[in-house]
C-alpha positions as CSV (number, residue, x, y, z in Angstrom):
1,M,-0.2,-0.2,-0.2
2,T,1.9,3.3,-1.5
3,F,1.4,6.6,1.1
4,D,-1.3,8.0,-0.2
5,Q,-3.3,5.2,0.1
6,Q,-2.6,4.6,3.8
7,W,-3.8,8.0,4.5
8,I,-7.4,7.6,2.2
9,E,-7.2,4.2,3.6
10,Y,-6.6,5.5,8.1
11,D,-9.2,8.6,7.2
12,F,-11.4,9.4,10.2
13,N,-14.0,10.3,6.8
14,P,-15.5,7.1,5.0
15,F,-14.0,7.2,1.2
16,I,-16.3,4.8,-1.3
17,L,-15.6,4.3,-5.3
18,F,-18.4,2.4,-7.0
19,N,-17.9,1.1,-10.9
20,S,-21.0,2.4,-13.1
21,S,-23.2,-0.5,-12.2
22,G,-23.2,0.4,-8.2
23,K,-21.1,-1.6,-7.4
24,I,-18.5,-1.2,-5.0
25,V,-15.0,-1.6,-6.3
26,S,-13.0,0.2,-2.9
27,L,-13.4,1.9,-0.1
28,N,-11.4,2.6,3.8
29,A,-12.1,1.3,6.8
30,E,-14.0,3.9,8.1
31,A,-16.7,3.2,4.6
32,Q,-16.4,-0.3,6.3
33,Y,-18.3,1.0,9.4
34,L,-20.7,3.1,7.8
35,L,-21.8,0.0,5.8
36,G,-23.0,-1.7,9.7
37,A,-25.3,1.1,8.7
38,V,-27.0,2.1,5.5
39,E,-26.4,0.3,2.2
40,G,-24.5,1.4,-0.2
41,S,-26.9,1.8,-3.0
42,T,-28.3,4.4,-1.1
43,I,-24.5,5.6,-0.7
44,Y,-24.1,5.5,-4.9
45,E,-27.6,7.1,-4.8
46,I,-25.9,10.2,-3.2
47,A,-22.5,10.0,-5.4
48,T,-24.6,10.0,-8.5
49,T,-27.1,12.6,-7.4
50,Y,-24.3,15.4,-6.7
51,A,-21.7,14.3,-9.1
52,S,-20.8,17.2,-11.1
53,S,-22.4,17.0,-14.7
54,S,-19.1,17.3,-15.9
55,F,-16.0,14.9,-15.1
56,G,-14.2,16.3,-12.7
57,F,-14.7,16.5,-8.3
58,K,-17.8,18.2,-7.2
59,T,-17.8,19.2,-3.0
60,T,-21.6,20.0,-1.8
61,F,-22.4,20.8,2.0
62,L,-25.7,18.7,2.4
63,E,-26.2,17.0,6.4
64,L,-26.8,13.6,6.4
65,E,-27.7,11.1,9.1
66,F,-27.2,7.1,9.1
67,G,-27.4,5.4,12.8
68,R,-24.7,7.5,14.5
69,F,-22.8,8.6,11.6
70,K,-23.8,12.4,10.8
71,F,-21.9,14.2,8.6
72,F,-22.1,18.1,7.0
73,G,-20.7,17.5,3.1
74,I,-19.7,15.2,0.1
75,T,-17.3,15.2,-2.6
76,V,-18.1,13.0,-5.2
77,G,-15.3,12.9,-8.0
78,Y,-15.5,10.8,-11.2
79,E,-12.6,11.0,-14.7
80,N,-14.4,8.7,-17.0
81,E,-18.1,6.4,-17.3
82,E,-16.6,3.4,-15.1
83,Q,-16.4,4.9,-12.0
84,I,-17.1,7.6,-9.9
85,G,-16.1,8.0,-6.3
86,I,-17.2,9.7,-2.7
87,R,-16.2,10.7,0.1
88,L,-18.6,11.6,3.5
89,Y,-17.3,14.8,5.9
90,Q,-18.6,12.8,8.8
91,L,-19.0,15.6,11.6
92,P,-17.0,15.1,15.1
93,S,-18.3,11.6,17.2
94,F,-17.6,10.6,20.9
95,Q,-15.2,8.1,19.8
96,F,-12.5,11.6,20.0
97,T,-14.1,13.4,23.0
98,K,-15.5,11.0,25.3
99,Q,-13.2,8.5,27.5
100,K,-14.0,4.8,27.5
101,P,-16.7,4.0,30.1
102,N,-15.6,1.9,33.2
103,G,-17.2,1.0,35.9
104,Q,-18.8,-2.4,37.5
105,L,-19.9,-5.6,35.4
106,V,-23.9,-5.2,35.1
107,N,-26.6,-7.4,33.7
108,V,-28.4,-4.6,32.0
109,Y,-31.3,-6.2,32.0
110,T,-31.7,-6.3,35.1
111,L,-31.5,-2.3,35.2
112,I,-33.9,-2.2,32.7
113,D,-36.9,-3.7,34.4
114,L,-35.7,-2.2,37.8
115,C,-36.1,1.2,35.9
116,I,-39.8,0.4,34.8
117,S,-40.6,-0.7,38.2
118,S,-40.1,2.7,39.5
119,N,-41.5,4.2,36.6
120,S,-44.9,2.3,36.7
121,I,-45.9,3.1,40.0
122,G,-49.1,4.7,40.5
123,S,-49.1,4.6,36.2
124,Q,-51.6,4.0,34.0
125,T,-48.9,3.6,30.6
126,K,-48.6,-0.3,29.4
127,H,-45.0,-1.0,29.1
128,I,-43.5,-3.0,26.1
129,K,-40.4,-4.6,25.9
130,E,-38.6,-6.2,23.6
131,L,-35.3,-7.7,24.0
132,D,-32.3,-8.9,22.7
133,P,-31.3,-11.7,25.0
134,T,-27.9,-12.5,24.1
135,I,-26.6,-9.1,25.5
136,P,-24.3,-10.5,28.0
137,E,-22.7,-8.4,31.2
138,I,-21.2,-4.4,30.5
139,R,-19.1,-2.5,32.1
140,L,-21.1,0.6,33.2
141,R,-21.3,3.5,36.0
142,T,-24.8,1.8,37.3
143,E,-25.9,4.5,39.4
144,W,-25.6,6.9,36.5
145,F,-26.7,4.7,34.1
146,I,-29.9,4.4,35.8
147,K,-30.7,8.3,36.4
148,L,-30.5,8.2,32.4
149,L,-32.7,5.6,31.7
150,N,-34.9,7.1,34.7
151,K,-34.6,10.6,32.7
152,I,-35.6,8.9,30.1
153,Y,-38.7,7.2,31.3
154,L,-39.6,10.7,33.2
155,S,-39.9,12.4,30.1
156,M,-42.0,9.8,28.4
157,Q,-44.3,10.2,31.0
158,G,-48.0,9.9,30.6
159,N,-48.3,8.1,27.2
160,A,-50.1,5.3,26.8
161,K,-46.8,3.3,26.2
162,I,-43.5,3.0,25.8
163,T,-41.6,0.5,23.9
164,T,-38.0,-1.0,25.0
165,S,-35.7,-1.8,23.0
166,L,-32.8,-3.5,23.0
167,F,-30.1,-4.9,20.4
168,F,-27.1,-5.4,18.8
169,R,-25.9,-2.7,16.4
170,V,-25.0,-5.0,13.5
171,G,-21.6,-4.1,11.4
172,E,-20.8,-0.8,13.6
173,H,-18.6,-0.3,16.1
174,I,-16.3,2.2,17.9
175,K,-12.5,2.8,19.0
176,F,-11.6,3.4,22.4
177,E,-7.5,3.3,22.8
178,G,-6.7,1.8,19.9
179,E,-9.4,-1.3,20.5
180,K,-12.4,-1.7,18.3
181,Y,-15.7,-2.9,20.2
182,S,-19.2,-4.2,19.1
183,L,-22.1,-1.8,19.6
184,F,-25.8,-2.5,21.1
185,S,-29.0,0.2,22.1
186,I,-31.4,0.4,24.2
187,K,-34.3,2.6,22.4
188,I,-36.9,4.0,23.9
189,S,-39.6,5.2,22.8
190,A,-43.3,7.0,22.6
191,E,-45.7,8.8,20.9
192,N,-44.9,11.6,23.3
193,I,-41.5,12.8,24.0
194,N,-41.7,16.1,26.9
195,R,-38.2,18.1,25.2
196,K,-37.6,20.0,28.4
197,Y,-35.6,17.3,29.5
198,L,-33.7,16.7,27.0
199,P,-30.5,18.6,27.7
200,E,-30.8,16.0,31.1
201,I,-30.9,13.4,29.2
202,A,-27.9,15.3,27.0
203,Y,-25.9,16.0,30.2
204,L,-26.6,12.2,31.6
205,A,-25.4,10.4,28.6
206,E,-22.1,13.0,28.7
207,E,-21.1,11.8,31.9
208,N,-21.7,7.7,31.2
209,N,-19.5,8.7,28.3
210,L,-22.6,7.0,25.8
211,F,-23.8,8.3,22.6
212,V,-27.5,8.8,23.0
213,D,-29.4,9.9,19.4
214,I,-32.6,12.0,20.1
215,K,-35.6,11.7,17.8
216,E,-39.2,12.6,17.5
217,Q,-40.3,9.8,19.2
218,S,-37.6,8.2,20.3
219,I,-34.5,8.3,22.5
220,T,-31.3,5.5,21.6
221,I,-28.8,5.1,23.8
222,N,-25.9,3.8,22.3
223,V,-23.1,1.8,24.3
224,P,-20.0,-0.2,24.0
225,M,-19.8,-3.9,24.6
226,I,-17.3,-3.5,27.0
227,V,-17.3,-6.8,28.6
228,K,-13.9,-6.9,30.6
């Protein structure tokens, strides 16, 4: 691998090269993680949509989001009809600003059940659980993590139904101190979310060294599988 090829391979920004049929010809390491969150055909469609009308390179600033990946722009380039490349410019993510989560090895199912039970007292809300049963014990700061879950459930208080889902993020990883860890998510959904609690939820996620993804009707905590 040449020096310039190494620069592309270890770039924080995903790079993918497609042929004229939309098949991936080559990609760097970060793009492999990205393709665990989005289909290659979707990226190819973006590349062809924002390509220059003639041969050459074109940079476009736009917001894209695929799972935990968020981008603020892209560069698309092609020199012939056979291949087209795209580089996606990634917003700085928590893997650069956060420390590796620490704490005790805990059973995450027990923590979820504890928080649901405490938030069900005197409530008519129906709690639905969709939990992957294969998550092992993981390392978390238990007290802070319980505070985070409780605050999320509090933000959804008053809904007729709250759904808690726990699942692996297939193909997605995060690096701490040069070591790669798989991710799983706890997604808590309801029809209405009280937005006044969102700053506290973001703060508690920060204290847990975790990434939280807030949508209109769901809040998702992405957790690294640290089992040692």
